[in-house]
C-alpha positions in Angstrom: 2.6 -6.0 13.8 4.3 -8.2 11.2 1.3 -10.6 11.1 -0.9 -7.6 10.2 1.3 -6.6 7.3 0.1 -9.4 5.0 -2.4 -9.6 2.3 -4.1 -7.4 -0.3 -3.1 -3.7 -0.1 -5.3 -1.4 -2.1 -4.2 2.1 -3.2 -6.8 4.7 -4.1 -6.8 5.8 -7.7 -7.0 9.6 -8.4 -10.2 9.2 -10.5 -12.2 8.1 -7.5 -11.4 11.1 -5.4 -13.7 13.5 -7.2 -16.8 11.8 -5.7 -16.9 10.8 -2.0 -19.7 8.4 -2.5 -18.0 6.5 -5.3 -14.8 6.4 -3.3 -16.4 5.0 -0.2 -18.5 2.5 -2.1 -15.4 1.3 -3.9 -13.3 1.0 -0.7 -16.2 -0.7 1.1 -16.5 -3.3 -1.7 -12.7 -4.0 -1.6 -12.8 -4.4 2.2 -15.7 -6.7 2.0 -13.8 -8.7 -0.6 -10.8 -9.2 1.8 -8.5 -6.1 1.4 -6.4 -5.8 4.5 -4.7 -2.5 4.1 -5.7 0.7 2.3 -3.4 3.5 1.2 -5.0 6.9 0.7 -3.1 8.6 -2.1 -4.5 12.0 -3.0 -1.8 14.4 -4.2 -4.1 16.7 -6.1 -6.9 17.3 -3.6 -7.2 20.3 -1.2 -6.3 19.9 2.5 -10.0 20.1 3.4 -10.9 17.4 0.9 -8.1 15.2 2.0 -8.9 15.3 5.7 -12.6 14.7 5.1 -11.9 11.7 2.9 -9.2 10.3 5.1 -11.5 10.5 8.1 -14.2 8.5 6.3 -11.8 5.9 5.0 -10.2 5.5 8.3 -13.6 4.7 9.9 -14.4 2.2 7.1 -11.1 0.4 7.6 -11.7 0.3 11.4 -15.1 -1.2 10.8 -13.4 -4.0 8.8 -10.4 -4.4 11.1 -8.2 -3.3 8.2 -5.2 -0.8 8.4 -5.4 2.7 7.0 -2.2 4.2 5.6 -1.7 7.8 4.2 0.6 8.4 1.3 3.4 11.0 1.8 1.6 13.3 4.3 2.6 13.1 8.0 0.3 15.9 9.0 -2.7 14.2 7.4 -1.7 10.8 9.0 -1.7 12.5 12.4 -4.9 14.5 11.9 -6.9 11.5 10.6 -5.6 9.0 13.2 -4.1 6.8 10.4 -2.3 3.6 11.3 0.8 4.9 9.4 2.3 6.5 6.3 3.9 5.4 3.1 6.9 7.4 1.8 8.6 7.5 -1.6 12.2 8.2 -2.1 11.6 12.0 -2.1 8.7 12.2 0.3 10.7 12.7 3.5 12.7 10.6 5.8 11.6 7.4 7.5 13.4 8.5 10.7 11.4 11.8 10.8 8.2 9.8 10.3 9.1 7.4 13.1 9.8 10.3 15.4 6.6 12.1 14.7 4.2 9.1 14.5 5.7 7.0 17.2 6.9 3.5 17.7 3.6 1.9 17.0 3.0 3.5 13.6 3.4 1.6 10.3 5.9 3.3 8.0 6.3 1.9 4.5 9.1 2.9 2.2 9.3 2.7 -1.6 12.5 1.0 -2.6 11.7 0.5 -6.4 14.4 -1.9 -7.6 17.2 -0.9 -5.2 18.5 -2.8 -2.3 20.5 0.2 -1.1 17.2 2.1 -0.6 15.9 -0.8 1.3 19.0 -0.9 3.5 18.6 2.7 4.4 14.9 2.4 5.1 15.3 -0.7 7.3 18.0 1.0 9.3 15.9 4.1 9.8 13.0 2.2 11.2 10.7 1.3 8.3 7.9 -1.2 9.0 7.8 -2.7 5.5 9.8 -2.4 2.3 8.0 -1.9 -1.1 9.5 -3.0 -4.4 8.3 -2.6 -8.0 6.9 -2.2 -10.6 7.0 -5.9 -11.5 4.7 -5.8 -14.5 3.5 -3.1 -16.9 1.4 -0.6 -15.0 -1.5 1.6 -16.1 -1.0 3.9 -13.1 2.8 4.4 -13.4 3.8 3.2 -16.9 7.3 4.9 -16.5 8.1 3.3 -13.2 11.4 1.4 -13.0 11.2 -2.4 -13.6 11.9 -4.9 -10.9 12.2 -8.6 -11.1 10.8 -11.3 -8.8 14.3 -12.3 -7.9 14.7 -9.0 -6.1 12.1 -10.1 -3.6 14.1 -13.3 -3.0 17.2 -11.2 -2.4 15.4 -8.9 0.0 13.8 -11.8 1.9 17.3 -13.1 2.6 18.6 -9.7 3.8 15.8 -8.1 5.7 13.6 -9.3 8.5 10.7 -7.0 7.5 7.5 -7.6 5.5 8.0 -7.0 1.8 5.4 -5.3 -0.5 5.2 -5.8 -4.2 3.5 -3.3 -6.5 3.1 -2.6 -10.2 0.6 -4.1 -12.7 -0.2 -7.1 -10.5 -3.2 -9.3 -11.2 -4.7 -12.2 -9.3 -3.0 -14.5 -11.9 0.5 -13.0 -11.3 0.3 -12.4 -7.5 1.3 -15.9 -6.7 4.6 -15.6 -8.4 5.5 -12.6 -6.2 4.2 -14.2 -3.0 6.4 -17.3 -3.8 9.4 -15.0 -4.3 8.8 -13.4 -0.8 6.1 -10.8 -1.0 3.9 -10.5 2.1 1.8 -7.6 0.7 0.5 -7.2 -2.8 -0.3 -3.5 -3.5 -2.8 -2.8 -6.3 -4.5 0.2 -7.8 -6.2 -0.4 -11.1 -6.1 -4.1 -10.8 -8.5 -3.7 -7.9 -10.3 -0.4 -8.2 -10.5 -0.6 -12.0 -12.2 -4.0 -12.0 -15.8 -4.2 -13.1 -16.6 -5.9 -9.8 -14.3 -4.6 -7.1 -15.4 -7.0 -4.4 -14.9 -10.0 -6.7 -11.5 -8.7 -7.7 -10.5 -8.4 -4.0 -11.7 -11.9 -3.3 -9.6 -13.2 -6.2 -6.5 -11.4 -5.0 -7.2 -12.7 -1.4 -7.5 -16.3 -2.6 -4.2 -16.0 -4.6 -2.4 -14.7 -1.6 -3.7 -17.6 0.6 -2.8 -20.2 -2.0 
């Protein structure tokens, strides 16, 4: 599983969720450009909308041999056949997610800029640890600041894939990969680009460099 948790990790922006066609077109372009994981994040949609969109995005990811992750919703992850779930600090426990989703599920945990949260998540059965924001972020401007050195510390302490998030561009991704990031998670830097496919290709090249 660890070899699969590497590369460009796209997260759906809220503004795309009002139009299924725009959403699927954007995700298709990102997948064709090299995105390896997609996180469906839709906190403001109805349960019916969420399941419909998750089903479509799961099929798209399957077609491109990419992984589909649901943000914060174990029931939706189960109903859509998602590959796993991503949990924030207040989104429920990693241990519960592992029990409900099974040993083969991917469970990501937001650790922000805190090694203690990473310790707890790793002990509870997380599949990867996410840190950030590392740069100013349009999506979460008030998110806590993390430094690349945090990834170096985490790499020394944890034998798990590390995910970096927060204002990352193709030009800054290499710094975080060099510091220890396996996954680069992006929202607006990918889905806000004029050419989503080209942006995905740039990120993918930066991650391979």
